[in-house]
C-alpha positions in Angstrom: 5.4 -23.1 -6.7 5.5 -19.4 -7.4 4.4 -18.7 -10.9 6.4 -16.6 -13.4 6.0 -12.9 -13.2 7.2 -9.4 -13.9 7.5 -6.0 -12.2 6.1 -2.8 -13.5 8.6 -0.2 -12.4 9.8 3.3 -13.3 12.7 5.7 -12.9 10.6 7.9 -10.6 7.1 8.5 -9.3 4.6 10.1 -11.6 5.7 8.4 -14.8 2.4 6.5 -15.4 3.2 3.0 -14.0 -0.2 2.8 -12.2 -2.1 3.3 -15.4 0.0 0.6 -17.1 -0.4 -1.7 -14.2 -4.2 -1.4 -14.1 -4.6 -1.7 -17.8 -2.3 -4.7 -18.0 -4.1 -6.5 -15.1 -7.5 -6.0 -16.7 -6.3 -7.0 -20.2 -4.6 -10.2 -18.9 -7.8 -11.1 -16.9 -9.9 -10.5 -20.0 -7.7 -13.0 -21.9 -8.3 -15.6 -19.2 -5.0 -15.3 -17.4 -5.2 -15.7 -13.6 -3.0 -12.9 -12.5 -1.7 -12.3 -9.0 -1.0 -8.6 -8.3 1.4 -7.3 -5.7 2.5 -3.9 -4.6 6.0 -3.1 -3.5 6.3 -1.0 -0.3 3.9 0.5 2.2 1.1 1.6 -0.1 -2.4 0.9 1.2 -4.3 2.5 -1.7 -3.0 0.8 -4.8 -3.9 -2.8 -3.8 -7.6 -1.9 -3.9 -7.2 -0.7 -7.5 -5.4 -3.9 -8.4 -8.2 -6.0 -7.0 -10.8 -3.9 -9.0 -8.7 -4.5 -12.1 -8.3 -8.2 -12.0 -10.7 -9.6 -9.4 -7.9 -11.0 -7.2 -6.7 -9.7 -3.8 -3.4 -7.7 -4.0 -0.8 -7.7 -1.3 2.1 -5.5 -0.3 5.6 -6.9 -0.3 8.0 -4.8 1.7 11.6 -5.9 2.3 12.3 -3.2 4.9 9.3 -3.9 7.2 8.8 -7.7 6.5 11.1 -10.5 7.5 11.8 -13.3 5.1 9.1 -15.6 6.5 6.3 -13.1 6.1 7.5 -12.1 2.5 7.5 -15.8 1.5 4.1 -16.4 3.1 2.6 -13.5 1.1 4.3 -14.6 -2.1 2.7 -18.1 -1.6 -0.7 -16.5 -2.2 0.2 -16.6 -5.9 0.5 -20.4 -6.0 -2.8 -20.9 -8.0 -2.2 -18.0 -10.4 -0.8 -18.2 -13.9 1.2 -15.0 -13.7 2.5 -12.5 -11.1 2.4 -8.8 -11.9 3.9 -6.5 -9.2 3.8 -2.7 -9.2 6.9 -0.9 -8.0 7.1 2.1 -5.8 8.9 5.4 -6.5 12.0 4.8 -8.6 13.2 1.3 -9.2 16.2 1.5 -6.9 14.7 3.8 -4.3 14.7 2.5 -0.7 15.8 3.7 2.7 19.4 4.2 3.7 19.4 1.4 6.2 18.6 -2.2 5.9 15.4 -3.3 7.7 14.0 -6.8 8.3 15.3 -8.2 5.0 16.3 -5.2 2.8 15.9 -1.5 2.1 12.4 -1.7 0.6 13.5 -1.0 -3.0 11.6 -2.5 -5.9 14.8 -3.8 -7.4 15.1 -6.2 -4.4 11.8 -7.9 -5.4 13.2 -8.5 -8.9 16.4 -10.0 -7.5 14.7 -12.1 -4.8 12.1 -13.7 -7.0 13.5 -13.4 -10.5 10.7 -11.3 -11.8 12.0 -9.3 -14.8 11.6 -5.5 -14.6 9.5 -3.7 -17.2 10.5 0.0 -16.9 7.8 2.6 -17.7 9.6 5.7 -19.0 8.1 9.1 -19.5 9.7 10.2 -22.8 8.1 13.6 -23.0 10.7 16.3 -23.7 13.3 13.9 -25.1 13.9 11.4 -27.9 17.0 9.2 -28.3 18.3 10.4 -25.0 15.7 8.3 -23.2 17.9 5.3 -24.1 20.6 6.5 -21.7 18.1 6.3 -18.9 17.0 2.9 -19.9 20.5 1.6 -20.3 21.6 2.9 -16.9 18.6 1.2 -15.2 19.2 -2.1 -17.0 22.9 -2.3 -16.1 23.2 -0.7 -12.7 22.6 -4.1 -11.0 23.6 -7.1 -13.1 21.8 -9.4 -10.7 18.4 -7.8 -11.5 16.5 -9.4 -14.5 15.5 -6.7 -17.0 12.8 -7.3 -19.7 12.6 -4.0 -21.5 10.8 -0.7 -21.5 7.4 0.8 -22.1 7.5 4.3 -23.6 4.9 6.6 -22.1 3.5 10.0 -23.1 4.7 9.7 -26.7 3.9 12.9 -28.5 3.6 11.7 -32.1 4.6 8.8 -34.5 7.8 10.7 -35.4 8.6 11.0 -31.7 8.1 7.3 -31.2 10.4 6.4 -34.1 13.2 8.6 -32.7 12.9 7.1 -29.2 12.7 3.5 -30.6 15.8 4.2 -32.7 17.7 5.2 -29.5 16.5 2.1 -27.7 17.5 -0.2 -30.6 21.0 1.3 -30.6 21.4 0.6 -26.9 20.0 -2.9 -27.2 16.9 -2.2 -25.1 13.7 -4.1 -26.0 10.6 -1.8 -26.4 7.5 -3.6 -25.3 5.1 -0.8 -26.3 4.6 2.9 -26.7 1.7 4.8 -25.2 0.6 8.1 -26.7 0.0 11.1 -24.4 -3.5 10.9 -22.9 -4.3 13.4 -20.2 -7.8 12.0 -19.8 -6.4 8.7 -18.4 -5.1 10.2 -15.1 -6.7 9.1 -11.9 -7.6 11.9 -9.4 -5.3 12.3 -6.4 -5.4 13.9 -3.0 -2.8 14.5 -0.4 -2.1 10.8 0.4 -2.0 9.7 -3.2 -4.7 8.4 -5.4 -8.3 8.9 -4.3 -9.5 5.6 -2.9 -11.0 3.0 -5.2 -14.3 2.9 -3.3 -14.8 6.6 -4.1 -14.9 6.0 -7.9 -18.4 5.3 -9.0 -17.2 4.7 -12.6 -13.9 2.9 -11.7 -14.8 -0.2 -13.7 -15.3 1.9 -16.8 -12.0 3.7 -16.2 -10.1 0.5 -15.9 -11.7 -0.9 -19.0 -10.5 2.2 -20.8 -7.0 1.6 -19.5 -7.1 -2.0 -20.7 -8.2 -1.0 -24.2 -5.4 1.6 -24.3 -2.8 -1.0 -23.2 -4.1 -3.7 -25.6 -3.9 -1.3 -28.5 -0.3 0.0 -27.8 1.6 -2.7 -25.9 2.9 -6.1 -27.1 1.1 -8.3 -24.6 2.5 -11.5 -26.1 6.1 -10.2 -25.7 5.4 -9.1 -22.1 4.1 -12.6 -21.2 7.2 -14.2 -22.9 9.4 -11.9 -20.8 7.7 -13.1 -17.6 8.1 -16.7 -18.6 11.8 -16.3 -19.4 12.8 -16.3 -15.7 11.7 -18.9 -13.1 11.0 -17.9 -9.5 12.8 -19.7 -6.7 10.9 -22.2 -4.6 9.6 -21.0 -1.3 10.1 -23.2 1.7 6.6 -23.5 3.2 8.0 -24.4 6.6 9.5 -20.9 6.9 6.5 -18.9 5.6 4.4 -17.3 8.2 1.5 -14.9 7.9 0.5 -12.5 10.6 -1.1 -13.9 13.8 -4.5 -12.5 14.8 -4.5 -10.3 17.9 -8.0 -11.6 18.9 -10.6 -14.2 17.9 -13.5 -11.8 17.0 -12.2 -8.5 15.5 -14.6 -5.7 14.7 -13.0 -3.5 12.0 -14.4 -0.2 10.8 -14.7 -0.2 7.0 -16.0 2.6 4.8 -14.8 5.7 3.0 -13.4 7.2 6.2 -11.7 4.0 7.4 -10.0 1.8 4.8 -6.2 1.9 5.3 -5.4 -1.6 6.7 -2.7 -3.7 4.9 -4.4 -6.6 3.1 -1.9 -9.2 4.3 -2.9 -8.6 7.9 -6.6 -9.2 7.3 -5.7 -12.3 5.1 -3.4 -13.7 7.8 -6.0 -13.1 10.6 -8.7 -14.8 8.6 -6.4 -17.7 7.6 -5.6 -18.3 11.3 -9.3 -18.6 12.1 -10.2 -15.1 13.4 -13.7 -13.8 12.7 -13.6 -10.4 11.0 -16.7 -8.3 11.7 -16.9 -5.1 9.6 -19.0 -2.1 10.4 -19.5 1.4 9.0 -19.1 4.4 11.4 -20.3 6.7 8.5 -23.6 4.7 8.5 -23.7 5.1 12.3 -23.1 1.4 12.9 -21.7 0.2 16.3 -19.1 -2.6 16.5 -20.6 -6.0 17.4 -21.3 -6.4 21.1 -19.4 -9.7 21.3 -16.2 -8.5 19.5 -13.0 -9.2 21.4 -11.3 -6.2 19.8 -12.3 -3.1 17.9 -9.8 -1.8 15.3 -10.2 1.6 13.6 -8.0 1.7 10.5 -6.7 4.9 9.0 -8.4 6.7 6.1 -9.9 10.1 5.7 -12.0 10.9 8.8 -11.1 14.6 8.4 -13.3 14.6 5.3 -16.3 13.2 7.3 -15.6 14.8 10.7 -19.1 16.3 11.0 -20.8 13.0 10.1 -18.6 11.1 12.6 -19.2 13.6 15.4 -23.0 13.1 14.9 -22.8 9.2 14.8 -24.1 8.6 18.3 -24.7 4.9 17.8 -21.1 4.4 16.6 -19.5 6.5 19.3 -21.6 5.1 22.2 -20.9 1.5 21.0 -17.2 2.3 20.9 -17.2 3.7 24.4 -19.1 0.7 25.8 -16.6 -1.7 24.2 -13.6 0.3 25.5 -14.9 -0.1 29.1 -14.0 -3.8 29.1 -12.1 -4.8 25.9 -9.3 -3.4 23.7 -9.8 -0.7 21.1 -7.1 0.4 18.7 -6.9 3.2 16.2 -4.3 3.8 13.5 -3.7 7.3 12.1 -7.2 8.4 11.1 -8.7 5.9 13.6 -6.3 7.3 16.3 -7.6 10.8 15.7 -11.3 9.6 16.0 -10.4 8.1 19.4 -9.3 11.5 20.6 -11.2 14.4 22.2 -11.5 16.5 19.0 -10.6 16.6 15.3 -10.1 20.1 13.7 -10.8 20.0 10.0 -8.9 22.0 7.4 -11.3 25.0 7.7 -10.5 25.2 11.4 -13.8 23.9 12.7 -13.5 21.6 15.7 -15.5 18.3 15.8 -16.0 16.3 19.0 -14.8 12.7 18.7 -15.0 9.6 20.9 -13.0 11.1 23.9 -11.4 7.8 24.7 -7.9 9.4 24.4 -6.8 12.8 25.4 -5.8 13.8 21.9 -6.7 16.8 19.8 -5.5 16.8 16.2 -5.7 19.5 13.5 -5.7 19.5 9.7 -5.8 23.3 9.7 -2.1 23.2 10.8 -0.8 20.9 8.0 2.6 19.2 8.1 3.6 16.1 6.3 4.8 13.1 8.4 6.2 10.3 6.2 8.4 7.3 6.6 9.0 3.8 8.1 8.7 3.3 11.8 10.0 0.8 14.4 8.0 0.8 17.6 8.8 -1.0 20.8 5.5 -1.4 22.7 5.5 0.1 26.3 2.0 -1.2 26.9 -0.4 -3.9 25.5 -1.8 -2.9 22.1 -4.8 -4.7 20.8 -3.7 -8.1 22.2 -0.1 -7.6 21.3 2.2 -7.8 24.4 4.4 -5.0 25.7 8.0 -5.4 24.6 7.0 -6.5 21.1 8.8 -4.7 18.3 6.5 -3.5 15.5 7.3 -2.3 12.1 5.1 0.1 10.2 4.8 3.2 8.2 3.5 6.7 8.9 1.9 9.1 6.3 -0.3 11.9 7.2 -0.6 15.7 7.3 -2.3 16.2 10.7 -0.8 18.0 13.7 -1.1 17.1 17.4 -2.6 20.1 19.2 -2.6 18.4 22.6 -2.0 15.0 24.0 -2.6 13.9 27.6 -2.0 10.1 27.8 1.0 7.8 28.4 3.0 7.0 25.4 2.2 3.7 23.6 5.7 2.9 22.3 9.2 4.1 21.9 9.2 5.0 18.1 12.1 5.5 15.8 12.4 6.1 12.0 14.2 4.0 9.5 17.6 5.6 10.5 17.0 4.9 14.2 16.1 8.5 15.1 13.5 9.1 17.8 10.0 10.1 16.5 7.9 12.4 18.7 4.6 10.8 17.7 4.7 7.9 20.2 1.1 7.0 20.1 -1.2 6.9 23.2 -2.6 4.5 25.8 -5.4 5.0 28.3 -6.8 1.9 29.9 -7.7 -0.6 27.2 -7.6 2.1 24.4 -4.5 2.5 22.2 -3.7 4.6 19.2 -0.8 5.4 16.9 0.0 7.4 13.8 1.9 4.5 12.3 0.2 1.8 10.4 1.2 -1.7 11.5 2.9 -3.9 8.9 4.5 -6.6 11.0 4.8 -7.5 14.7 7.7 -9.3 16.2 9.5 -12.0 14.2 7.9 -12.8 10.9 
């Protein structure tokens, strides 16, 4: 049975919902509540923060990229929890224009599907009673979506709070708390979003501060009552399917340069009996000699290009493995499999040379969006002809590319994407991050 839950959402990005989410997760955990976090959409950074906040693995739920069976299998990971708390992405109703595997990817679809009421975090700076119009519109746009109320964020003063609350009361919108403006609570960001959780030496202290802030200014009892006011539908276990492992023994690079792999994939592979062997290229560790597959996830190799170029043990081990068994790289991992990586200063760093690819961060251009990829060649144990769903987000530019294309790739609207990935022998790479393969 899926426990009761709620969704922390917002009218737009940048309103402070991540601060609320992390503080709420920690405060609930401190109160003895076993809370299961989820993240809507293709975000591979926030789940690590969720885990740090409550001690429980967080998973993505993505109705565009995931079919019903995979969504239900991931949701079942909450069966031993007391409460689900899901963090939305972008604005509450924001998704893509076309329907994917089971929806458009909008946060509102999670609320409708599982009956988790929405708690809307509203940035009320620069307005007072007018904020009620925003809340009222969001609460009524879709009558099928359960709506719990609002959290007011960046409140300037007690008088400001009274005026905003008066507007909400006149509109019949419950206020579940009001957070004063606190610039010191912002998490640092870089071009792909938040700086990774593993890069914060004082992350636990920061999250503890968020929890104290949330506990002081939010009505936690009312938030828990709102979650309990709606029951989630039963999930049919026979239809729920996690991802199948592409190999039995999988060596996965894992450190500050390689960390962007969706948690549901690792969880599914382990559940199916695969052995996960992690290693650190930054520490010049080679993949295990008996691994069946080496997987280099995305991350920030461009910030560590000099270290990676000098990691002889790692690079030699990678080349030995590629001579007889599959190697796959996603985004940052793809760039490391290439001939060279040019950093933002324009300096070129020699990489593994397993693909004829040169990429540059000196020539920055954002690539962002969902991807469908029809495999033209085997990829890490996945057969050609398989349709993959994934997401691409990077700022690097291909300077040269000399290998056969890995896949026919299109975006969410079906338009062809030039970045097709590469294949050379048993080595494959792509700029898109895999979310699901074939029927899920």
